[in-house]
Backbone as a ProteinNet text record, in pm:
[ID]
protein_1_A
[PRIMARY]
MLAVAVVGGLGGLGALLNAAFGRRKTRADAAQVITGTAMEWIGKFEKAAESAQAQAEAAQVQASKAREQMSAAQEQMERVTAEARALATELHQLRTAILAPDATLEHLRLLVARGQQQNGRA
[TERTIARY]
15158.6	15130.7	15146.5	15153.9	15162.2	15016	14961.2	14780.5	14699.5	14760.5	14684	14710.9	14807.6	14840.4	14795.2	14774	14692.9	14530.9	14502.1	14354.8	14321.2	14411.9	14421.8	14423.2	14498.4	14480.7	14399.7	14359.1	14224.5	14098.4	14102.5	13990	13989	14154	14123.7	14160.6	14186.1	14102.6	13999.9	13894.9	13780.4	13675	13762.1	13701.7	13734.3	13872	13864.4	13786.2	13745.4	13684	13543.1	13509.3	13357.4	13334.6	13402.2	13450.4	13411.8	13475.8	13500.6	13370.4	13288.1	13208.5	13064.3	13069.8	13010.3	12974.6	13112.8	13084.8	13019.6	13075.5	12960.4	12832.6	12805.3	12627.8	12605.6	12662.5	12623.4	12630.9	12716.6	12687.9	12550.2	12578.1	12459.9	12340.3	12285.3	12218.4	12212.8	12290.9	12290.7	12243.5	12292.6	12262.7	12120.1	12067.9	11955.1	11849.2	11888.6	11817.1	11813.1	11930.4	11924.5	11830.4	11862.5	11759.6	11621.1	11611.5	11446.4	11434.2	11465.6	11464.4	11473.2	11549.2	11559.9	11410.8	11405.6	11271.5	11141.8	11131.6	11009.8	11022.7	11141.7	11146.3	11108	11147.9	11141.1	10964.8	10912.6	10778	10711.6	10762	10741.1	10702.2	10843.4	10842.8	10780.3	10728.6	10670	10524.6	10474.5	10354.2	10321.2	10443	10445.9	10459.2	10548.1	10531	10413.2	10332.1	10191.2	10097.9	10076.1	10013.2	10042.8	10147.7	10195.6	10170.8	10186.1	10136.3	9999.7	9907.2	9753.3	9725	9805.4	9776.1	9791.8	9912.3	9952.2	9867.8	9806.2	9714.6	9598.8	9510	9409.8	9414.6	9538.5	9551.2	9571.1	9647.5	9624	9472.9	9381	9263	9169.6	9260.9	9161.8	9198.6	9327.4	9383.1	9323.4	9308.1	9248.9	9098.8	9026.2	8892.3	8905.5	8984.1	8999.5	9055.9	9147.6	9168.7	9035	8946.3	8819.7	8727.3	8741.2	8641.4	8681.8	8802	8904.1	8831	8876.6	8872.4	8709.3	8597.8	8450.9	8441.9	8482.5	8448.9	8530.5	8610	8728.2	8644.8	8560	8478.6	8324.8	8294.8	8181.2	8221.8	8326.5	8379.9	8353.3	8447.2	8465.8	8334.2	8224.6	8087	8049.2	8060.4	8018.6	8061.7	8193.2	8252.3	8228.4	8186.2	8153	8024.6	7927.8	7817.7	7830.3	7870	7884.9	7949.6	8043.9	8107	7968.4	7943.8	7828.7	7695.5	7674.1	7586.9	7615.2	7756.1	7791.3	7796.2	7826.8	7845.4	7716.8	7619.3	7479.8	7442.1	7473.4	7406.5	7491.6	7617.6	7670.9	7603.3	7550.9	7501.3	7374.1	7313.6	7180.1	7185.8	7273.2	7306.5	7355.3	7415	7447.4	7364.9	7289.9	7160.5	7046.7	7005.8	6972.7	6983.4	7101.7	7158.9	7187.6	7186.2	7190.2	7082.7	7149.2	7044.7	6936.9	6948.1	6871.3	6776.8	6775.3	6725.3	6575.6	6496.9	6364.6	6314.9	6173.5	6124.2	6150.9	6092.9	6117.7	6227.6	6334.3	6489.9	6514.7	6485.6	6538.2	6463.5	6341.9	6258	6341.9	6366.1	6421.1	6580	6632.8	6769.3	6767.9	6651.1	6616.7	6574.6	6478.1	6436.7	6527.4	6638.4	6760.5	6851.6	6866.1	7007.4	6910.9	6766	6684	6715.6	6704.9	6710.1	6853.8	6978.4	7075.1	7110.7	7083.1	7131.9	7048.3	6965.8	6873.6	6736.1	6738	6645.8	6518.7	6383.6	6257	6204.2
9738.4	9694.1	9814.9	9937.2	10049.9	10090.1	10064.5	10104	10008.6	9870.5	9784.8	9809.8	9869.6	9867.4	9977.9	10108.9	10219.4	10205.2	10110.9	10082.6	10025.8	9911.4	9838.6	9931.1	10004.4	10121.6	10156.1	10244.5	10337.8	10226.2	10099.2	10008.5	9981.8	9976.4	9975	10123.7	10218.6	10309.9	10349.9	10320.5	10329.8	10245.9	10138.6	10044.1	10088.7	10141.4	10226.9	10358	10446.2	10541.8	10491.6	10385.8	10354.8	10276.7	10219.1	10178.8	10252.1	10390.9	10479.7	10545.9	10580.5	10663.6	10573.6	10434.2	10345.8	10296.5	10325.2	10323.5	10422.1	10541.1	10675.2	10666.5	10604.5	10538.7	10460.2	10359.2	10254.6	10316.5	10384.9	10447.5	10542.9	10616.5	10679.4	10605.5	10530.5	10425.2	10385.4	10300.7	10287	10364.1	10493.3	10576.8	10631.7	10601.1	10653.6	10561.4	10414.8	10311.9	10303.5	10330	10351.8	10475.7	10608.6	10701.2	10665	10598.4	10562.6	10435.8	10390	10255.9	10340.9	10426	10504.8	10573.7	10643.7	10707.1	10612.6	10535.8	10405	10381.7	10354.3	10330	10421.8	10542.9	10673.7	10674.8	10697	10671.4	10580.7	10414.7	10343	10379.9	10411.7	10425.1	10561.8	10662.7	10784.7	10730.3	10636.7	10570.1	10520.1	10408.6	10361.6	10435.2	10571.4	10661.5	10704.9	10761.4	10791	10720.2	10594.3	10482	10458.5	10446	10424.8	10560.2	10681.5	10800.1	10832.6	10789.3	10763.1	10679.4	10556.7	10434.9	10460.7	10537.3	10589.5	10715.9	10790.6	10869.8	10815.9	10726.2	10644	10539.2	10541.9	10473.4	10543.8	10667.1	10795.3	10818.1	10799.6	10868.7	10739.4	10609.3	10522.1	10513.9	10565.4	10527.4	10642.2	10758.5	10871.8	10832.6	10764.1	10718.6	10629.9	10503.9	10443.8	10489.3	10576.6	10664.8	10712.8	10801.8	10855.3	10742.4	10627.1	10512.2	10457	10458.5	10402.2	10509.6	10617.8	10740.2	10717.5	10713.1	10729.1	10564.6	10469.6	10368.8	10344.5	10420.6	10468.9	10501.4	10628.6	10714.1	10636	10562.3	10488.1	10353.5	10322.1	10237.5	10291.7	10393	10482.9	10511.4	10514.8	10572.2	10435.7	10344.3	10199	10122.6	10139.3	10129.2	10201	10360.5	10404.4	10385.7	10353.2	10317.7	10183.1	10062.9	9970	9940.9	10064.4	10080	10120.1	10214.5	10272.8	10162.9	10084.6	9992.4	9890.8	9876.5	9746.8	9806	9960.3	10000.6	9988	10050.7	10020.6	9898	9807.3	9667.7	9621.1	9675.4	9640.1	9718.8	9825	9894.2	9839.3	9795.3	9727.2	9594.3	9505.1	9405	9403.5	9474.5	9534.5	9560.2	9660.9	9665.4	9576.1	9499.5	9403.7	9295.7	9277.8	9164	9238.9	9354.2	9424.8	9381	9339.1	9281.4	9374.7	9507.2	9594.6	9669.1	9583.9	9618.7	9623.9	9707.8	9745.8	9761.2	9732.8	9726.5	9872.4	9986.2	10147.8	10169.9	10140.2	10173.7	10136.5	10016.4	9931.3	10031.8	10069.2	10154.9	10281.2	10342.2	10469.5	10462.9	10346.6	10367	10281.6	10207.3	10194.4	10315.5	10402.3	10526.2	10635.5	10636.6	10725.3	10664.6	10539.9	10524.5	10540.3	10492.8	10543.5	10686.2	10764.2	10916.1	10971.9	10873.4	10923.5	10882.4	10746.2	10719.5	10757.9	10848.4	10873	10778	10675.9	10609.2	10636.2	10608.8	10629	10506.3
1471.6	1595.2	1672.9	1664.5	1722.3	1693.5	1608.2	1586.7	1687.6	1703.7	1783.9	1954.6	1965.9	2111.9	2154.6	2041.3	2107.7	2098.5	2018.3	2028.2	2134.1	2189.3	2285.8	2429.9	2418.9	2524.3	2564.9	2440.4	2463.7	2525.6	2426.3	2498.7	2634.2	2675.7	2852.5	2926.3	2863.7	2937.8	2946.6	2856.6	2793	2921.1	2966.5	3033.4	3189.5	3203.4	3351.2	3361.3	3243.2	3261.3	3305.9	3233.1	3240.6	3393.6	3468.6	3553.3	3698.1	3658.7	3758.7	3767.3	3648.8	3600.6	3679	3619.3	3657.7	3802.2	3880.8	4043.7	4096.6	4033.3	4092	4057.2	3957.6	3944.3	4053.1	4045.2	4145.9	4293.9	4344.4	4436.4	4467	4383.4	4395.3	4421.6	4323.5	4300.6	4462.9	4517.4	4622.1	4763.4	4746.6	4804.3	4826.6	4708.9	4677.7	4756.8	4707.9	4799.5	4919.3	4978.7	5113.3	5212.6	5124.6	5196.7	5167.6	5048.2	5050.4	5117.6	5196.1	5275.5	5433.3	5454.2	5570.9	5558.1	5514.2	5473	5524.7	5453.3	5483.9	5624.5	5693.5	5816.5	5904.7	5873.9	5960.8	5971.3	5863.1	5824.9	5953.9	5935	6009.6	6136.2	6182.1	6368	6370	6294.4	6330.1	6367.1	6259.8	6305.3	6414.1	6469.5	6558.5	6716.6	6665.6	6785.8	6822.1	6706.1	6722.9	6784.5	6740.7	6810.6	6957	6958	7105.1	7229.1	7136.2	7240.8	7237.9	7134	7184.5	7251.8	7256.1	7357	7504.4	7527.2	7654.2	7688	7588.3	7666.6	7692.5	7625	7651	7771.1	7817	7955.3	8037.1	8041.2	8139.4	8159.8	8061.4	8101.8	8174.4	8125.5	8208.1	8352.6	8369.7	8515.1	8591	8530.3	8600.2	8648.2	8518.5	8589.7	8696.4	8710.2	8786.4	8949.8	8936.7	9062.1	9068.1	9041.5	9063.2	9123.7	9088.1	9133	9236.9	9275.9	9383.8	9479.8	9462.9	9547.6	9628.8	9531.7	9580.9	9637.8	9604.5	9697.3	9846.4	9834.2	9955.2	10057	9999.2	10085.6	10142	10050	10092.8	10178.9	10125.1	10247.5	10396.6	10402.2	10522.6	10587.4	10508.1	10550.8	10628.7	10529.6	10610.9	10730.3	10713.3	10832.8	10953.1	10939.8	11042.3	11072.6	10983.6	11039.8	11124.9	11076.5	11114.4	11303.4	11286.3	11427	11519.2	11431.8	11574.2	11586.7	11479.6	11513.7	11617.7	11598.8	11693	11837.2	11837.1	11981.1	12057.3	11971.8	12019.2	12053.1	11929.3	11986.6	12097.7	12143.4	12267.4	12379.7	12377.5	12519.8	12525.6	12401.4	12426.8	12509.2	12448.7	12518.5	12648.3	12685.6	12829.1	12929.6	12829.9	12936.2	12943.1	12834.2	12839.9	12964.7	12978	13072	13222.4	13246	13368.9	13434.7	13568.9	13670.4	13697.6	13699.3	13711.4	13597.2	13509.6	13399.1	13363.6	13333.1	13303.3	13174.7	13173.2	13015.4	12991.2	13077.2	13033.6	13040.2	13081.6	13092.5	12935	12897.8	12743.5	12628.1	12658.6	12571.9	12535.7	12640	12653	12551.2	12575.1	12515.1	12378.7	12346.6	12187.2	12108.4	12189.7	12114.7	12089	12211.6	12180	12052	12070.7	11952.7	11808.6	11781.4	11659.7	11627.1	11743.9	11703.6	11679.2	11731	11728.6	11578.4	11493.7	11385.4	11267.3	11313	11191.2	11180	11227.7	11200.2	11284.4	11214.8	11299.2	11321.4
[MASK]
++++++++++++++++++++++++++++++++++++++++++++++++++++++++++++++++++++++++++++++++++++++++++++++++++++++++++++++++++++++++++

């Protein structure tokens, strides 16, 4: 009986030792799987970050071009507005001169000629 107890005890001790070492192996395998998964995620996040950075840089270039175009359009609008005001003023002066009670054809011709010279029209 003693032999059976010793053999049975050794079997239980073997099972305990196997379980302890098996756990270490299982923990190591789990750590390896977790590390591998984490590395995959890091790679995906790095790619996504690079893509986002490239998109942001492209958006900055587009925004810069849009600002340049807007600035040019504003300058053009200011020139057109100034010319429209000058023409409106000239038209108002001509209308006033035409409706004046003492208006003469010669006086109106002089006003038109002077307006053409001032506005760069011939």
